[in-house]
MIKE-272753 format. One line per field, with one value per residue: x, y, z of N, C-alpha, C in turn; chain; residue in one letter. Coordinates in steps of 0.001 Angstrom, whole numbers, plus 500000, padded with zeros to 6 digits. Example, Ala and Ser with C-alpha at 12.3 -4.5 7.8 and 13.67 -1.06 7.14 Angstrom:
<rs>
neast: c(513190 512850)
nnorth: c(494310 497750)
nup: c(507800 507080)
caeast: c(512300 513670)
canorth: c(495500 498940)
caup: c(507800 507140)
ceast: c(513200 512900)
cnorth: c(496700 500030)
cup: c(507800 507870)
chaine: c(A A)
residu: c(A S)
</rs>
This chain:
<rs>
neast: c(337986 339190 338760 340671 342901 342997 343528 346310 347453 347343 349002 351297 351589 351783 354405 356075 355588 356755 359376 359825 358864 360032 360816 358723 357064 358603 358108 355455 353798 350562 349838 347300 345893 344561 344484 344727 341733 339837 339909 341816 340551 337823 337104 337343 339961 343167 345422 347684 348140 350370 350244 348992 350902 349803 349492 348605 346310 344569 342185 340330 339354 339635 337352 337307 339287 338163 335933 336917 338569 336699 334397 331532 331094 329775 329631 331866 333639 332863 333591 336368 336748 335902 337862 340158 339982 339001 338338 335327 334430 332700 330107 332405 334954 334410 335485 334675 335045 334536 332702 331677 329426 329927 327837 326967 329407 329657 327556 328152 330404 329677 328046 329649 331270 329710 328797 326664 323462 321418 323170 324095 321991 321651 323561 324540 323037 324201 322932 322107 323299 321118 319479 320164 319001 317744 314688 314271 314679 313191 309919 310057 309804 308901 310129 311111 312396 314956 317261 319693 320494 319058 319134 320468 320655 322209 324694 325550 328215 329676 332565 335001 337842 339735 339001 339530 340880 341031 338894 337178 334945 332545 331164 328764 327513 324857 323572 320373 317121 316037 313642 311191 308377 307033 304464 300932 300656 298884 296588 297698 300062 303480 305804 307971 307771 306015 306036 305396 304654 305166 307551 308075 310390 312721 315294 317998 320687 323290 324910 323501 320646 318428 315154 313919 315092 314231 311601 311031 312145 313044 314156 314128 313384 314795 318000 318056 315765 315427 316013 319077 321368 323404 326305 325082 322700 322614 323519 321647 319550 320296 322769 325349 328036 328778 330111 332823 333597 333483 334116 332852 332416 331168 328648 325662 323359 320825 320601 319008 320834 321724 323544 324717 325833 327749 327887 330533 330925 331813 331410 328862 327648 324887 322779 319427 318564 319887 322543 325966 328671 332076 334541 337579 340845 343637 345936 346534 345761 347355 347425 344659 343739 345377 344023 341663 341962 342790 340649 338404 336813)
nnorth: c(113818 112756 113890 113640 113455 115987 117716 116537 117329 120087 120365 119660 121750 123769 123231 123554 125926 127456 127403 129271 131558 133969 134867 135109 137156 139176 139240 140264 138252 137189 139341 141706 141813 142507 141275 140606 139972 141490 145091 146974 149398 148636 147212 148716 149230 151057 151918 153461 154216 154035 151027 151092 150241 147671 148626 150942 150692 149471 150693 149997 147594 147296 147507 149485 151504 151915 153332 155812 156903 157232 158631 158348 158680 156951 156358 157317 155274 153281 153934 153859 151286 149989 151428 150584 147855 145990 142745 140795 138651 136057 133416 132181 131974 132466 134475 137616 140421 143552 145920 149066 150503 152892 154962 154859 155237 158221 159283 158657 160051 162324 162614 161901 164073 166037 168055 169216 169007 168200 166834 164779 163312 161637 159847 156428 154033 151921 149459 148598 145435 144318 144138 142037 140734 141403 141515 142108 144805 148329 148796 146988 145363 142991 143284 145341 147510 150024 152461 153621 154201 152921 150705 148870 147922 145156 142785 139246 138155 135795 133566 135121 135292 137259 138398 139873 138068 135543 133620 134136 135566 138420 140842 143233 146658 148801 151842 152950 153920 156840 158149 157155 155474 152926 150628 149300 146001 144507 142943 143262 144105 144303 142376 140557 136671 136167 138608 141674 144061 146963 148474 150944 151839 153183 151973 153682 153483 152503 150408 149492 147398 146379 146951 144435 143167 144444 144262 141600 140801 138787 138295 137269 134648 131242 130757 128668 128731 130945 133515 133188 134983 134866 136517 137146 137530 139696 141882 141923 142880 145562 146261 146885 146776 144660 142194 143238 144469 142491 140022 137625 135086 135186 135332 135786 136882 138684 140714 142691 144589 145464 147231 146093 146018 143481 141798 142537 144927 144753 145481 144376 143421 142525 140357 139849 137463 136677 135664 136858 139033 140199 142846 141938 141428 141514 139777 137043 136488 135128 132518 132049 131944 129956 127990 128294 127477 124709 123536 123985 126336)
nup: c(730689 733601 736909 738468 736878 735737 738105 738486 735918 736467 738590 737739 735631 737298 738526 736305 735497 737414 736462 734534 735552 735914 733701 732081 733604 732766 730292 730264 730529 731361 732272 732169 728955 725814 722906 719208 717337 718782 719648 722108 722730 722558 724561 726531 727721 728349 726024 726447 729063 731951 733550 737286 740459 742362 745222 744224 743403 745056 746109 744515 745193 748114 750576 752820 751786 749478 750304 751334 749450 747322 748413 748000 745378 743616 740542 739505 740446 739376 736664 736983 737216 735207 733387 734409 733534 735167 736742 737759 740376 739796 741216 742753 741408 738535 736241 735145 732864 733463 731532 730341 728157 725615 725712 728328 729815 729056 730372 732888 733419 733514 735508 737631 737719 738466 741459 742483 744205 742659 740925 742479 742921 740688 741231 741152 742959 745847 746977 750559 752403 753399 751217 749183 747206 743956 744169 746543 746914 746962 745829 743718 740679 738370 735494 732269 733261 733841 735215 735318 737806 740046 738910 736145 732723 731306 730114 730103 728409 726570 725260 724447 723846 724531 726824 729869 732863 731634 730976 729024 729593 729487 731494 730730 730787 730102 728773 729996 728790 730304 730385 730501 732370 734406 733654 734202 733285 730267 728531 725813 726306 725478 726943 728781 729713 732666 733551 735710 735335 732600 730848 728703 727187 725023 722711 723318 723454 721400 721789 723611 724974 722445 720958 720917 722728 724994 724829 725397 727761 730622 732730 735362 735161 734839 733141 731461 730111 728643 726038 724524 722736 719644 717867 715113 715743 717417 716030 713723 715041 715535 716958 715546 715814 717289 716773 715887 718343 720266 718968 716479 717198 719843 722281 724291 726872 727938 731062 734025 736221 739604 742351 745429 748636 750916 754199 754774 753562 751080 747594 745320 741929 740925 739178 738128 738596 740812 740456 740859 741266 742582 742652 741996 743078 740844 741593 741296 738945 736601 737601 737857 735178 734055 735484 734368 731819 731940 733497 731713 732157)
caeast: c(339216 338889 339114 342248 343983 342781 344453 347863 348103 347275 350014 352439 351880 352424 355967 356922 355420 357871 360867 360007 357966 360608 360803 357224 356818 359598 357326 354368 352943 349824 349395 346008 346022 343751 344992 343847 340604 339347 340946 341598 339540 336773 336534 337550 341359 343828 346595 348769 348476 350934 349543 349554 350989 348502 349032 347965 344691 343909 341047 339364 339126 339379 335993 337742 339934 337228 334989 337873 338874 335647 333527 330136 331078 329846 329743 333650 334153 332306 334388 337651 336724 336018 339192 341351 340002 338920 337388 334245 334283 331117 330232 333609 335739 334068 335964 333912 335525 333380 332813 330569 329064 330393 326953 326678 330437 329335 326546 328711 331557 328930 327432 330906 331804 328574 328640 325519 322440 320815 324015 324382 320560 321775 324865 324074 322961 324736 321810 322419 323214 319591 318745 320877 318398 316683 313397 314103 314710 311896 309371 310643 308699 309378 309942 312665 312840 316068 317233 321201 320828 318745 319255 321165 320543 323265 324542 326550 328824 330913 333315 335596 339010 340720 338608 340556 340316 341277 337778 336205 333653 332734 329817 328570 326523 324520 322527 318947 316154 315311 312268 309741 308199 306320 302810 300473 300484 297632 296653 298224 301414 304791 306311 308389 306928 306129 306228 304100 304717 305746 308370 308504 311763 313538 316626 318593 322264 323561 325450 322589 319615 317639 313823 313386 315337 313604 310307 311068 313061 312387 315354 313638 313319 315848 318805 317694 314267 315609 316705 320658 321805 324534 326530 324529 321374 322449 323693 320301 318522 320756 324057 325990 329394 329147 331328 334057 333860 333778 334247 332196 331960 330817 327139 325200 322145 320506 320140 319040 321650 322228 324722 324729 326781 327424 328397 331874 330943 332147 330191 328392 327183 324148 321939 318097 318378 320816 324025 326724 330384 332505 335565 338679 342308 344165 347100 346667 345245 348110 346902 343210 343908 345725 342958 340550 342405 342839 339237 337500 336043)
canorth: c(113718 112755 115192 113405 113790 117293 118087 116085 118227 121162 120533 119310 122686 124860 123181 123846 127517 128040 127474 130150 132634 135288 135309 135486 138451 140147 139551 140796 136995 136945 140690 142013 142110 142308 141332 139775 140798 142728 146066 147388 150442 148130 146657 149570 149254 152043 151406 154179 154736 153028 150247 151388 149004 146938 149496 152116 150430 148816 151293 149273 146138 147147 148671 150663 152429 152482 154396 156898 157244 157894 159647 158099 158984 155696 156726 157513 153967 152264 154065 153482 149726 149767 151813 149149 146536 144848 141473 140474 137301 135640 132193 131792 131891 132884 135828 138413 141503 144633 146529 149904 150795 154280 156008 154882 155965 159435 159536 158536 160896 163667 162529 161847 165667 167135 168105 169797 168452 167539 165648 163484 162325 160746 158676 155019 153670 150809 148928 147691 144246 143561 144125 141492 140273 142497 141205 142743 146269 148953 149128 145780 144742 142065 144248 145560 148869 150502 153831 153822 154675 151751 149239 149160 146924 144486 141371 138410 137809 134733 133256 136190 134904 138268 139278 139715 136927 134378 132492 134573 136287 139866 141809 144614 147469 149927 153097 152969 155313 157274 158946 156176 154898 151682 150609 148037 144940 144328 141671 144134 144637 143503 142096 139236 135857 136381 140275 142319 145527 147215 149333 151092 152660 153192 151657 154872 153154 151893 149227 148788 146708 146377 147062 142829 142822 145418 143907 140094 140470 137980 137846 136513 133121 130473 131014 127682 128921 132388 133851 133849 135801 135268 137823 137859 138261 141200 142582 141999 143568 146894 146201 146500 146737 143681 141555 144111 144745 140997 138602 136978 133921 135744 135421 136367 136831 140052 140974 143645 144427 146362 147244 146000 145585 142489 142457 142800 146107 144557 145699 143229 143520 141239 140082 139723 136210 136329 135403 138040 139119 141541 143190 140799 141922 140476 139409 135677 136172 134149 130947 131669 131911 128582 126999 128057 126635 123288 123110 124246 127514)
caup: c(731222 734896 737606 739222 735761 735828 739199 738015 734977 737007 739506 736851 735028 738185 738600 735158 735377 738252 736018 733821 736111 735983 732025 732008 733738 732271 728945 730857 730034 732430 732516 731474 727434 724948 721606 718311 716685 719723 720182 723691 723273 722007 725825 727770 728294 727607 725334 726516 730337 732463 734680 738513 741052 743004 745796 743993 742852 745918 746363 743637 746010 749490 751077 753636 751178 748523 750945 751777 748074 746449 749041 747687 744036 742550 739305 739274 740940 738159 735734 737171 737290 733362 732859 734827 732958 736275 736691 738805 740417 740094 741608 743120 740308 736942 736038 734139 732945 733647 730395 730097 726907 725411 726064 729875 730163 728675 731351 734457 733581 733581 737003 738602 737693 738937 742758 743073 744755 741529 740182 743790 743087 739488 741587 741219 744280 746215 748139 751591 752672 753660 749894 748539 745832 743393 744689 748069 746564 747115 744529 742728 739841 737168 734015 731762 733581 734419 735178 735564 739057 741125 738149 735087 731621 730901 729274 730023 727465 726715 724393 724080 724334 724825 727732 731248 733391 731049 730994 727867 729812 729819 731927 729992 731179 729147 729102 729592 728520 731494 730278 730372 733624 734481 733324 734476 732200 730095 727336 724638 726423 724997 728119 729154 730277 734103 734129 736243 734918 731494 730754 727161 727035 723303 722469 723196 723331 720068 722319 724699 724887 721245 721268 721150 724235 725952 724838 725687 728920 731466 733833 736685 734892 734525 731892 730258 729389 728235 724568 724289 721574 719002 717199 714210 716266 717756 714704 713267 715920 715708 717547 714611 715931 718310 716102 715930 719737 721147 718190 715950 718172 721099 722422 725476 727442 728987 732634 734812 737362 740557 743149 746829 749780 751935 755532 754859 752913 749822 746631 744580 740903 740985 738256 738896 738738 741988 739989 741191 741305 743234 742262 742428 742592 739854 741908 740979 737513 736057 737901 737503 733631 733803 736019 733533 730365 732195 733711 730866 732446)
ceast: c(338491 339352 340547 343315 344103 344025 345925 348164 348151 348543 351336 352826 352218 353905 356498 356750 356451 359286 361056 359225 358634 360601 359240 356690 357624 358665 356137 353318 351996 348944 348138 346241 345088 344215 344240 342631 340025 340298 341026 340661 338219 336169 337082 338931 342035 344939 347682 349007 349232 349975 350019 349812 349803 348449 348467 346449 344054 342492 339638 338866 338813 338518 336202 338332 339096 336490 335723 338076 337660 334532 331991 329983 331261 330030 331305 334175 333878 333355 335733 337935 336754 337284 340345 341135 339788 337725 336444 334109 332979 331144 331510 334665 335508 334406 335522 334602 334406 333899 331764 330567 329389 329322 326802 327994 330299 328709 327060 329723 330787 328435 328458 331419 330687 328414 327515 324450 321829 321868 324174 323017 320694 323064 323943 324094 323297 323757 322524 322572 321888 318935 319796 320233 317610 315479 313134 314218 313353 311469 309412 309582 309520 309204 311213 313136 314221 316413 318489 321208 320402 319039 319768 320764 322042 323209 325691 327041 330067 331524 334303 336850 340051 340084 339521 339910 340650 340234 336934 335030 333627 331123 329854 327424 326471 323816 321294 318349 315766 314287 311242 309641 307491 304917 302288 300425 299101 297762 297342 299482 302400 305653 307029 307469 307061 306108 304943 304137 305332 306494 308480 309448 312312 314697 317730 320056 322516 324249 324698 321457 318634 316069 313287 313879 314760 311987 309734 311506 312198 313358 315131 313404 314757 316693 318345 316585 314318 316239 317907 320626 323243 325093 325825 323153 321494 322692 322460 319527 319153 321969 325321 327529 329938 330027 332746 334766 334282 334110 333000 331382 331217 329121 326791 323769 322077 320051 319949 319863 321455 323126 324286 325912 326716 327687 329737 332133 331423 331097 330335 327628 326408 323066 320405 317842 319017 322128 324989 327873 330899 333931 336636 340034 342808 345547 347443 346109 346122 347625 345372 343165 344209 344686 341973 340599 342276 341305 338179 336477 336055)
cnorth: c(113811 113943 114896 113823 115225 117800 117557 117117 119537 121292 120409 120943 123839 124644 123730 125258 127932 128359 128696 131584 133907 135849 135677 136839 139486 140314 139830 139547 136912 138530 141082 142622 141812 142593 140643 140519 141675 143769 146593 148336 149600 147491 147547 149541 150577 151511 152208 154525 153611 152546 150663 150038 148614 147747 150428 151940 149735 149507 150526 147987 146070 147970 149798 151561 152648 153709 155702 157525 157982 158700 159540 158551 157613 155463 156790 155958 153277 152733 153754 151702 149353 150259 150670 148111 145561 143761 141557 139089 136602 133870 131478 131487 132206 134260 136767 139656 142555 145658 147671 150314 152495 155290 156030 155464 157709 159895 159714 159613 162148 163857 162697 163333 166386 166931 168637 168666 167424 166226 164342 162645 161376 159959 157250 154649 152070 150333 148250 146129 143467 143447 143499 140807 141418 142634 141738 144357 147125 148962 148140 145363 143863 142710 144554 147089 148908 151807 154484 154308 153389 150653 149636 147994 146637 143476 140715 137897 136848 134314 134396 135809 135787 138937 138898 138563 135554 133300 133037 135099 137893 139994 142967 145160 148667 150827 152670 154176 155720 158076 158291 155754 153612 151879 149285 147193 144585 143360 142236 144396 143918 143648 140505 138052 136127 137726 140860 143815 145705 148261 149723 151844 152356 152785 152782 154570 152240 150509 148715 147602 147308 146316 145345 142606 143127 144532 142229 139757 139701 137164 137425 135237 132567 130710 129864 128032 130412 132388 134141 134080 135616 136577 138107 138195 139502 142207 142866 143253 144986 147145 145845 146358 145550 142532 142088 144205 143348 139746 138079 135635 134304 135646 135609 136558 138137 140008 142355 143489 145479 146080 146881 145695 144213 142898 142839 144113 146057 144999 144654 143763 142317 141510 139764 138440 136018 136014 136873 138029 140417 141724 142313 141354 140840 139916 138090 135461 135141 132675 130711 131456 130416 127598 127000 127339 125227 122710 123394 125496 128521)
cup: c(732950 735670 738479 738077 735719 736704 738804 737140 735792 738049 739029 736326 735906 738658 737470 734913 736214 737555 734830 734062 735799 734608 731450 732448 733364 730834 729039 730231 731633 732867 731405 729800 726790 723546 720648 717650 717511 720061 721896 723942 723014 723790 726933 728189 727571 727222 725744 728022 731158 733714 736083 739169 741845 744457 745616 743491 743834 746394 745721 744307 747483 750013 751762 752895 749775 748801 750943 750206 747370 747237 748590 746298 743204 741302 738664 739543 739753 736872 735663 737068 735820 733050 733145 734047 733927 735868 737814 738876 740857 740494 742144 742377 739013 736968 734981 733973 732752 732266 730494 728688 726922 725973 727719 730412 730146 730148 732838 734450 734021 735092 737931 738818 738388 740706 743483 743683 743860 740897 741312 743460 741872 739981 741626 742525 744630 747415 749462 751636 752762 752309 748907 747028 745261 743817 745894 748015 746629 745655 743544 741897 738883 735808 733395 732182 734207 734307 735522 736809 740344 740438 736845 733843 731568 730387 730049 728799 727362 725258 723657 724592 724824 726116 729022 731998 733074 730789 729810 728347 730113 730750 731409 730647 730317 729583 728947 729646 729734 731578 730438 732045 733407 734529 733943 733286 732106 728989 726075 724834 725920 726381 728034 730026 732073 734506 734726 736228 733743 731394 728952 726909 725618 723733 722253 723171 722345 720585 723314 724332 723310 721889 721628 722647 725187 726095 725357 726983 729801 732282 734822 736552 734819 733274 730978 729514 728719 726565 724742 722929 721105 718408 716175 714547 716737 716884 713888 713851 716530 716288 716637 714619 716927 717858 716250 717389 720473 720074 717507 716374 719402 721079 723741 725997 728478 730197 733065 735845 738206 741507 744616 747690 750548 753317 755823 754064 751551 748844 745513 743376 740800 739917 738807 739296 740114 741749 740069 741325 742022 742625 742835 741948 741939 740124 741320 739767 736765 736215 737631 735998 733475 734321 734852 732186 731020 732678 732890 731045 731205)
chaine: c(A A A A A A A A A A A A A A A A A A A A A A A A A A A A A A A A A A A A A A A A A A A A A A A A A A A A A A A A A A A A A A A A A A A A A A A A A A A A A A A A A A A A A A A A A A A A A A A A A A A A A A A A A A A A A A A A A A A A A A A A A A A A A A A A A A A A A A A A A A A A A A A A A A A A A A A A A A A A A A A A A A A A A A A A A A A A A A A A A A A A A A A A A A A A A A A A A A A A A A A A A A A A A A A A A A A A A A A A A A A A A A A A A A A A A A A A A A A A A A A A A A A A A A A A A A A A A A A A A A A A A A A A A A A A A A A A A A A A A A A A A A A A A A A A A A A A A A A A A)
residu: c(M T M L K R V H I F L G S F I L L N S Y L A L A F N A N I G H R S V V G S V S K S A I G M S S T A A A P S S E Q K S H L Y V P S E R D E Y Y Q G N V A Q Y L L D L H E E G A T L N F C G G M M F Q L V L S D K L Q T H L K S V A A D S S S E G K Q K Q P I I H P A S Q S L M S R T P D Y K K S S F A D N I F S F H G R E L R K I P T A N G G M G F V L Q L S Y A D P S E T L E E V S S S S A A G K G A D A V W N G S P V D P Q G W S K E E I A T Y D G W R S D Q F R Q W R K C S M Y E D E G Y S T F G Q E F G N E A F G L N H R F F L H L D N Q S R M W L S A E D G C E G T P A D D G S S L M K K L G G M L F G M)
</rs>
C-alpha cells in the first residue's frame, strides 16, 4: 500500500471516528485494556483499582511534578509506571508498555519502603543528561552485568496484541543477581561477541534472563546480528510461563537498560544499543492505536 493511500485511509478513519467518539468513550474503547489470552495481572495491570484522571497521574509524565511527588524515590516511580500500565515512547512513536517482573517488583517495593541510608543506596540511579548512552556511564564494560541500580536486565518483546499502546510491544525489566562481580575476559570465558568483561551471575529471576541469555549477551551489537527468541525458546530455557503471560506468538530480544535524564529533565529508559523511550501520557492513545494499525506498527 502506498503512503498516499495510507494517509487517505487514516484521514477517512479519523472522520468516521468522530461520528461515534462519544459512544466509544462510554464503552471504554481506547482505554488501556488487556483482554484475550493474556491476563491483566500477567502484564502488570490492576483489575480492581479505579483509573485516576489525567490530572491525578500527571506526576508520571511531567518532570517537575515527578520530582516533587517522588522526592528521589525512583524505585516507587518505576513501580507506579508499571502499575499504571504506562507506555514508553521509543523512536518517536513506537509505544512499549513497561512491565516489571514479579521478583523485580518485590525488590523495588522493599527499596521504596526503606528510608534508611542503606536503603537509599539501593535506589535505582537516574544518570545525568551528559550520560545519555550506556557507554558514557562510569566504569562501563561490554558485559551482561546488571545490579538493579545502575543497570537492569530487560527485553523488548513484540507481537503481543493486548499490550498497551496498541502496537503489540512490551518493554520488560527483570531482577539481576546482585552477588556477582565482573571478571576479565579469558579464552575459556562464556561471554558474548565483543565482550570486554565477564559477569557470572545466576538466573535468579524465573521471568528474567536465562543462563543462555547471560552467557551470550551482546547487546552492544546491531539487532540484526543478535539472537532473537520465540516463545518456545524462552520456555525451553526456563521461562515456563512466557506463553501464558505474553502469548505463544510473542518473541523478543534481551537488552541491558539504564535510566538517564535529558536537558528537559525527562527520564529515558535506554537500551545499551542506544534505543530509548520516555514515559508517554496516553491522552492520544486512541489515535496512536489507529495509526499503528493503519501503518503496520
